[in-house]
C-alpha positions in Angstrom: -10.5 19.0 -14.8 -12.7 18.5 -17.8 -14.9 15.4 -17.9 -16.3 14.0 -21.1 -19.3 11.6 -20.8 -21.3 10.9 -23.9 -25.0 10.7 -23.9 -24.9 7.1 -25.2 -23.3 5.3 -22.2 -22.8 1.9 -23.9 -20.7 3.5 -26.7 -18.6 5.3 -24.1 -18.0 2.1 -22.1 -16.9 0.2 -25.2 -14.7 3.0 -26.5 -11.0 2.9 -25.9 -9.8 5.1 -23.1 -6.5 7.0 -22.7 -3.5 4.7 -23.3 -0.8 4.3 -20.7 1.7 6.0 -23.0 -0.6 9.0 -23.4 -1.1 9.4 -19.6 2.6 9.1 -19.0 3.1 12.0 -21.4 1.6 14.1 -18.6 4.9 15.1 -16.9 3.4 15.6 -13.5 1.6 12.3 -13.4 4.8 10.6 -14.7 6.7 12.0 -11.7 4.0 10.7 -9.4 4.1 7.4 -11.1 8.0 7.1 -11.0 7.9 7.8 -7.3 5.4 4.9 -6.9 7.5 2.7 -9.1 10.8 3.0 -7.2 9.2 3.0 -3.7 7.2 -0.1 -4.7 10.5 -1.9 -5.6 12.0 -1.2 -2.2 8.8 -1.9 -0.4 8.5 -5.4 -2.1 11.9 -6.3 -0.8 11.6 -4.9 2.7 8.1 -6.4 3.2 9.4 -9.8 2.7 12.3 -9.1 5.0 10.0 -7.7 7.7 7.7 -10.8 7.6 10.5 -13.3 7.8 12.6 -11.2 10.3 9.7 -11.0 12.7 8.6 -14.6 12.2 12.1 -16.0 12.8 12.4 -14.0 16.0 9.2 -15.4 17.4 7.8 -18.4 15.4 4.4 -17.3 16.6 1.2 -16.8 14.6 -0.1 -14.5 17.3 3.1 -12.3 17.1 2.6 -12.0 13.3 -1.0 -11.0 13.9 0.2 -8.3 16.3 2.8 -7.1 13.7 0.0 -6.9 11.1 -2.1 -4.9 13.5 0.8 -2.5 14.2 1.0 -1.9 10.5 -2.7 -0.9 10.1 -3.7 0.5 13.6 -2.4 4.0 12.9 -4.9 4.3 10.0 -7.7 3.6 12.5 -6.4 6.0 15.1 -5.2 8.9 13.0 -6.5 8.7 9.4 -9.8 10.5 10.2 -7.9 13.6 11.4 -5.2 13.2 8.8 -7.9 13.6 6.1 -8.7 17.0 7.4 -5.1 18.2 6.8 -5.0 16.5 3.4 -7.9 18.9 2.5 -6.1 21.9 4.1 -2.4 21.5 3.2 -0.4 21.1 0.0 -0.7 17.5 -0.9 2.7 17.4 -2.6 4.4 18.6 0.7 2.6 15.9 2.6 3.8 13.2 0.3 7.4 14.4 0.3 7.4 14.7 4.1 6.0 11.2 4.4 8.6 9.7 2.1 11.5 11.3 4.1 10.0 10.1 7.4 9.6 6.5 6.1 13.1 6.5 4.7 14.5 7.1 8.2 12.2 4.8 10.1 12.6 1.8 7.8 16.4 1.8 8.4 15.8 1.4 12.2 13.8 -1.8 12.0 16.6 -4.3 11.4 18.6 -2.6 14.2 16.0 -3.4 16.8 18.1 -6.3 18.4 20.8 -3.7 19.1 18.4 -1.3 20.9 18.4 -0.9 24.8 16.7 -3.9 26.4 13.9 -1.9 27.9 11.9 -3.6 25.3 12.3 -7.0 23.7 13.5 -6.9 20.0 10.1 -7.9 18.7 8.5 -5.1 20.8 10.9 -2.6 19.2 9.8 -3.9 15.8 6.2 -3.4 16.8 6.9 0.2 17.8 8.9 1.1 14.8 6.4 -0.5 12.5 3.7 1.5 14.1 5.5 4.8 13.6 6.3 3.8 10.0 2.6 3.1 9.4 1.7 6.6 10.7 3.8 8.1 7.9 2.0 5.7 5.4 -1.3 7.0 6.8 -0.4 10.5 5.6 0.9 9.5 2.2 -1.8 7.4 0.6 -4.9 9.7 1.1 -2.8 12.6 -0.2 -1.8 10.6 -3.3 -5.3 9.4 -4.0 -6.7 12.9 -3.5 -4.0 14.4 -5.8 -4.5 12.2 -8.9 -7.8 13.9 -10.1 -5.9 17.3 -9.8 -3.2 16.0 -12.2 -5.2 14.0 -14.8 -8.5 14.6 -16.6 -11.6 12.9 -15.3 -11.9 10.6 -18.2 -8.3 9.5 -17.6 -9.0 8.3 -14.0 -9.6 4.7 -14.9 -6.4 4.6 -16.9 -4.4 6.4 -14.2 -5.6 4.0 -11.5 -5.1 1.0 -13.8 -1.5 2.1 -14.4 -0.9 2.5 -10.7 -2.3 -1.0 -10.1 -0.3 -2.5 -12.9 2.9 -0.9 -11.7 2.5 -2.4 -8.3 1.7 -5.8 -9.9 4.7 -5.6 -12.3 6.9 -5.0 -9.3 5.3 -7.9 -7.4 5.9 -10.1 -10.5 9.6 -9.3 -11.0 10.9 -8.3 -7.5 9.7 -11.0 -5.0 11.6 -13.9 -6.7 14.8 -11.8 -6.6 13.8 -10.4 -3.2 13.2 -13.9 -1.9 16.7 -14.9 -2.9 18.1 -11.7 -1.4 16.1 -12.1 1.8 17.3 -15.7 2.2 20.9 -14.6 1.7 20.7 -11.7 4.1 19.1 -13.6 7.0 19.1 -13.2 9.9 19.4 -9.3 10.1 18.2 -8.3 6.6 19.7 -4.8 6.9 20.5 -4.3 3.2 16.9 -5.2 2.3 15.6 -2.3 4.5 18.3 0.0 3.3 17.2 -0.5 -0.3 13.7 0.6 0.6 15.0 3.7 2.4 16.9 4.8 -0.8 13.8 4.3 -2.9 11.7 6.6 -0.6 14.4 9.3 -1.1 14.2 8.9 -4.9 10.4 9.1 -4.6 10.6 12.4 -2.7 12.9 13.8 -5.3 10.5 12.9 -8.1 7.5 14.4 -6.3 9.4 17.6 -5.8 9.4 18.2 -9.5 5.6 18.2 -9.8 4.4 21.6 -11.1 0.6 21.3 -10.9 -0.7 22.9 -7.7 -1.8 20.2 -5.3 -3.2 22.6 -2.8 -7.0 21.9 -2.5 -9.0 24.1 -4.8 -11.3 25.3 -2.0 -9.4 24.9 1.2 -11.5 24.0 4.2 -12.3 26.7 6.7 -10.3 26.8 9.9 -13.0 25.1 12.0 -12.2 22.5 14.6 -10.6 19.3 13.3 -13.4 17.3 14.9 -16.1 19.2 13.1 -14.4 18.8 9.8 -14.1 15.1 10.3 -17.9 15.0 11.0 -18.5 17.1 7.8 -16.5 14.5 5.8 -18.6 11.7 7.3 -21.9 13.5 6.5 -20.7 14.1 3.0 -20.1 10.4 2.5 -23.3 9.4 4.2 -25.3 11.7 1.8 -24.3 9.7 -1.3 -25.9 6.2 -1.6 -23.1 4.9 -3.8 -20.4 5.9 -1.3 -22.5 4.3 1.5 -22.7 1.1 -0.5 -18.9 1.1 -1.0 -18.3 1.8 2.6 -20.6 -0.9 3.9 -19.3 -3.5 1.4 -15.7 -2.7 2.4 -16.5 -3.0 6.1 -18.1 -6.4 5.6 -15.1 -7.7 3.5 -12.5 -6.3 5.9 -12.6 -8.9 8.7 -11.9 -11.7 6.2 -9.2 -9.7 4.6 -7.6 -9.2 8.1 -7.6 -12.9 8.8 -5.9 -13.6 5.5 -3.2 -10.9 6.0 -2.4 -11.9 9.5 -2.1 -15.7 8.8 -0.6 -15.7 5.4 3.1 -16.3 6.5 2.2 -18.7 9.3 -0.1 -20.7 7.0 2.3 -20.9 4.1 5.6 -21.4 6.0 4.4 -23.0 9.2 1.5 -25.1 7.9 2.7 -25.9 4.3 6.5 -25.5 4.6 6.8 -22.7 1.9 10.3 -21.2 1.8 11.3 -17.6 1.3 12.0 -18.2 -2.4 8.8 -20.1 -3.0 6.9 -17.3 -1.3 8.4 -14.8 -3.7 7.2 -17.0 -6.6 3.7 -17.2 -5.1 3.6 -13.3 -4.9 4.7 -13.2 -8.5 1.9 -15.5 -9.6 -0.6 -13.1 -8.1 1.1 -10.1 -9.7 1.0 -11.7 -13.2 -2.8 -12.2 -13.1 -3.2 -8.6 -11.7 -1.3 -7.2 -14.6 -3.7 -8.8 -17.0 -6.7 -7.2 -15.3 -5.0 -3.8 -15.2 -4.2 -3.9 -18.9 -7.8 -4.8 -19.8 -9.3 -2.1 -17.5 -6.7 0.5 -18.5 -8.3 0.9 -22.0 -11.7 2.0 -20.6 -12.9 5.5 -20.0 -15.7 4.1 -17.9 -16.2 0.7 -16.4 -19.4 -1.1 -17.2 -21.5 -1.9 -14.0 -18.6 -1.2 -11.6 -20.6 -2.3 -8.5 -21.1 -5.7 -10.1 -17.3 -5.8 -10.8 -16.6 -5.1 -7.1 -19.0 -7.8 -5.9 -17.8 -10.4 -8.5 -14.2 -9.8 -7.3 -15.3 -10.6 -3.7 -16.9 -13.9 -4.9 -13.7 -15.0 -6.7 -11.6 -14.0 -3.7 -13.7 -16.3 -1.5 -13.1 -19.2 -3.9 -9.4 -18.4 -4.0 -9.1 -18.3 -0.2 -11.0 -21.6 0.0 -8.4 -23.1 -2.3 -5.6 -21.6 -0.2 -7.0 -23.0 3.0 -7.3 -26.5 1.5 -4.0 -26.4 -0.4 -1.8 -29.5 -0.2 0.7 -28.9 -3.0 2.8 -25.9 -4.0 0.9 -25.6 -7.3 -2.4 -25.3 -5.4 -1.0 -22.3 -3.5 0.2 -20.8 -6.8 -3.2 -21.1 -8.4 -5.1 -19.8 -5.4 -2.8 -16.7 -5.1 -3.0 -16.0 -8.8 -6.8 -15.7 -8.3 -6.3 -13.4 -5.3 -4.0 -11.2 -7.4 -6.6 -11.1 -10.1 -9.4 -10.0 -7.8 -7.2 -7.5 -5.9 -6.8 -5.3 -9.0 -10.3 -6.1 -10.1 -11.6 -4.6 -6.8 -9.2 -1.7 -6.3 -9.6 0.0 -9.7 -13.4 0.6 -9.6 -13.3 1.4 -5.9 -10.7 4.1 -6.3 -12.1 5.5 -9.5 -15.7 5.8 -8.2 -14.5 7.6 -5.1 -12.4 10.0 -7.1 -15.3 10.7 -9.5 -18.0 11.1 -6.9 -16.2 13.3 -4.3 -15.4 16.9 -4.8 -11.8 18.1 -4.3 -12.1 19.8 -0.9 -13.7 16.7 0.6 -11.5 14.1 -1.1 -8.9 13.8 1.6 -11.4 13.3 4.4 -13.5 10.8 2.5 -10.5 8.7 1.4 -9.2 8.8 5.0 -12.6 7.9 6.4 -12.8 4.9 4.0 -9.4 3.8 5.2 -10.5 4.1 8.8 -13.6 2.1 8.5 -12.0 -0.6 6.4 -8.9 -0.9 8.5 -10.7 -0.8 11.9 -12.6 -4.0 11.0 -9.5 -5.4 9.3 -7.6 -5.0 12.6 -10.4 -6.9 14.4 -10.0 -9.6 11.8 -6.3 -9.8 12.3 -6.7 -10.3 16.1 -9.5 -12.8 15.5 -7.4 -14.8 13.1 -4.4 -14.8 15.4 -6.4 -15.9 18.5 -8.4 -18.4 16.4 -5.3 -20.0 14.9 -3.6 -20.2 18.4 -6.7 -21.8 19.9 -7.2 -24.3 17.1 -3.5 -25.1 16.8 -3.8 -24.6 13.0 -4.3 -21.8 10.5 -6.8 -23.8 8.4 -10.1 -23.2 10.3 -9.7 -19.4 10.3 -8.8 -19.4 6.6 -11.9 -21.4 5.8 -13.9 -18.9 7.9 -12.4 -16.0 6.0 -13.4 -17.6 2.7 -17.0 -18.2 3.7 -17.3 -14.6 4.9 -16.0 -13.3 1.5 -18.5 -15.4 -0.4 -21.5 -14.4 1.7 -20.8 -10.7 1.7 -20.1 -10.5 -2.0 -23.3 -12.4 -3.0 -25.3 -10.1 -0.7 -23.5 -7.0 -2.2 -24.5 -8.0 -5.8 -28.1 -8.6 -4.7 -28.4 -5.2 -3.0 -26.9 -3.4 -6.1 -29.5 -5.1 -8.3 -32.5 -4.7 -6.0 -31.8 -1.0 -5.3 -30.9 -0.2 -9.0 -27.7 1.4 -7.9 -26.2 1.6 -11.3 -29.0 3.8 -12.6 -28.4 6.1 -9.7 -24.7 6.1 -10.4 -25.2 7.1 -14.0 -27.3 10.0 -13.0 -24.7 11.2 -10.4 -21.9 11.0 -12.9 -23.9 12.9 -15.6 -24.8 15.6 -13.0 -21.1 15.8 -12.0 -20.1 16.4 -15.7 -22.8 19.1 -16.1 -21.6 20.9 -12.9 -18.0 20.9 -14.1 -19.1 22.3 -17.5 -21.1 25.0 -15.8 -18.2 26.0 -13.6 -15.9 26.1 -16.7 -18.4 28.3 -18.6 -18.7 30.7 -15.7 -14.9 30.9 -15.4 -14.5 31.6 -19.2 -17.2 34.3 -19.0 -15.3 36.1 -16.2 -12.0 35.9 -18.1 -13.5 37.3 -21.3 -15.1 40.3 -19.5 -13.4 43.5 -20.6 -13.5 46.3 -18.0 -14.8 49.6 -19.3 
C-alpha cells in the first residue's frame, strides 16, 4: 500500500483525512465493515443475555469473574501460536471459519441447563464460553492484520475510526432495545443468542466476497511454531514504540480486568441497576465514543498519539472513581459516558500505530502477542477483583483500587513519553517506513518496465 507523509508534519496532522464515505467506496473494506456491523448487533444483544443469564443462575460476583476469565483465557493460552498461523494462512479463510464456529457455539450456551448433569449448568456455560472465545482469538488478529492489506496507509486512521464508530453506534442503538428484549426473554434468553448466531453467518457471507488477497505478502517459512512466536516477540522488542505500547497496556490491564469482572455485580447487585437501565448506560458510553471516532476519523495522522493514549488512561481513572462512588443513576450514566469516550480515544491510536509500525509478515504475531500480554494481566485483574469483592463483601473497594491504578499508570506513561522523546523517534520511524515503501514500489516498477531482448 502506498503511504503519503508530507515533509511538514504539522500541516499533515491538520489536513483532513479520508472521509468515511470515501473509504466505504472501497468494496472490499465495505464487506469487512458490513460483517463487523451485523455481528456487532448480534454480539451486543447476546452479551447482555450472557451476563444476566449467568448472574441469575448464580448471584455471585466470583462466578461472574470466572465467566469473564473464561472469555479471555483462550487469548492468553493460544493467541501467541494463533498469530503464527495468521502470518501463514489466508486471513480471509481464518475469519470465515471463525464466524461459522462462533455461530454454532453461541447457540449452545442457552441450552446449558438441558445438558447432561455431569457438569452444573454454570460450568457448561464456562466451557462453551471458553470454546467460543477460542474462535474469537482467531478472528481479531486476522482482521487487524488484514486491514492494511485492504486500505492505503494514510487511510488507516479513518478505517480504524470507522470500525470504532460502528461498534459505538451499535452500542448506542442496540442495548436499550436489547435490554428490553433480554428482560422479556428471561430466564433462558435463547432468541437473543440465536440472533447473534445469524449475524455471524451473515458476516461470513460478506467476508467471502472480498477480492483482495489476504494471504501474507511474504509468508513465514515453515519453521517451528515456537521459533516463529519467539521471532515475533523479538521483532516487537526491537522497536521502542512497540515496547512502550506493550508495557503501558500491561500496566493498565489489571485495572481493566477488575472493572470488566465486577461491572454487573457492581451495577445490579450494589446499585440496583436493571437490565433496561444497563442498556441505557451502555448507550451513554457509545454516544461519547461516536463523537471521538468522528473527530479522529478526519485525520491522516494523529498528533502526539502517545500523549493521546496516556490522557485516555487518566480520564478512564477519573471515570472509574466516579463509577465506584456513584449513588444515583445519573452518576453511573456520566461515568460510563467518560469510559466510552476514552475507550475509543485509546483504541484508535493503539491499533493504527501497530498497523503502521509492523510489516505484513509479522503483523499477525505482533497483534496476537499484544493480545496475550494484555489479556494475561487482565485475567489476573479479573480474579483479583472477584476475590477482593467477595472478601470485602462489596464491589466498591476493588473499583476504587482499579481507578487509582489507571491514574498512576497513565501519569507515568505520559512522563516516560516526554522524557524519552518518543514522539521524535516515532516520526523518524514513520518517515523511514514511507521511504522503504516508495523504494520497494520503484523497484517493482523497474522490473515491470524491463523489456526482454
